[in-house]
C-alpha positions in Angstrom: 123.5 107.1 94.2 119.9 105.9 94.4 117.6 108.0 96.6 114.8 106.2 98.5 112.0 107.7 100.7 111.4 106.0 104.1 109.5 106.8 107.3 111.7 107.0 110.5 108.7 108.1 112.7 105.6 106.3 113.8 102.6 105.4 111.8 102.2 104.5 108.2 104.2 106.2 105.4 102.1 108.8 103.6 102.2 112.3 102.2 100.1 115.1 103.7 97.8 117.2 101.5 100.6 119.7 100.9 102.9 116.9 99.9 100.4 115.4 97.5 99.8 118.9 96.0 103.6 119.3 95.5 103.9 115.8 94.0 101.0 116.5 91.6 102.6 119.8 90.5 106.0 118.1 89.8 104.4 115.2 87.9 101.7 117.1 86.1 99.0 114.9 87.6 95.8 116.1 89.3 95.7 115.9 93.0 92.9 113.4 92.9 94.9 111.0 90.7 97.9 110.8 92.9 98.2 107.2 94.1 98.8 106.3 97.6 101.3 103.6 96.3 104.0 105.8 94.9 107.3 103.9 94.4 109.7 104.9 97.1 112.4 105.7 94.6 110.2 107.9 92.5 112.2 111.0 91.7 109.2 113.4 92.3 108.5 111.8 95.7 112.1 112.2 96.7 112.0 115.8 95.5 108.9 116.6 97.6 110.5 115.2 100.7 113.7 117.0 100.1 111.8 120.3 99.6 109.2 120.0 102.4 111.2 118.0 104.9 109.2 116.6 107.8 106.2 118.8 106.7 105.7 116.4 103.7 104.3 113.5 105.8 101.1 112.8 107.5 100.9 113.3 111.2 103.1 110.9 113.2 105.5 110.3 110.3 109.1 111.6 109.8 109.8 111.1 106.1 113.5 110.9 105.2 115.5 110.3 102.0 118.4 107.8 102.2 121.0 107.2 99.6 122.4 103.8 98.6 124.8 102.7 95.9 123.2 102.6 92.4 123.8 98.8 91.8 122.1 97.6 95.0 118.9 95.7 94.8 116.8 96.8 97.8 113.6 96.5 99.8 112.1 98.5 102.6 111.7 96.8 105.9 109.4 98.1 108.6 109.7 97.6 112.4 107.1 95.2 113.7 106.2 97.9 116.2 105.0 100.1 113.4 106.3 103.0 111.5 110.1 102.9 111.6 111.5 101.8 108.3 114.9 101.1 106.8 116.4 100.1 103.5 117.8 96.6 103.3 119.9 95.1 100.5 118.2 92.0 99.0 120.5 89.1 99.4 121.3 87.0 96.4 121.1 83.2 96.6 121.7 80.4 94.2 120.7 76.7 94.5 
């Protein structure tokens, strides 16, 4: 299964300082070099959220890890009201 990090709370997806520190420790990066645009299927990001739970996110967020089948092409969709996200399979089309 693929593991993907999403936000099921309000506000924008983001790691708090403790989450960034944990991510840096897992990846061997400095805290200052941790990007705000970490791929949501990044193994270290998923590990941080699984370890810290809701404490991994910035205030207002509720970070969660969802699992989907390994062969699914996916994208993250956010509610127009802000915050709430879900994983959606990318449909295939031919013409």
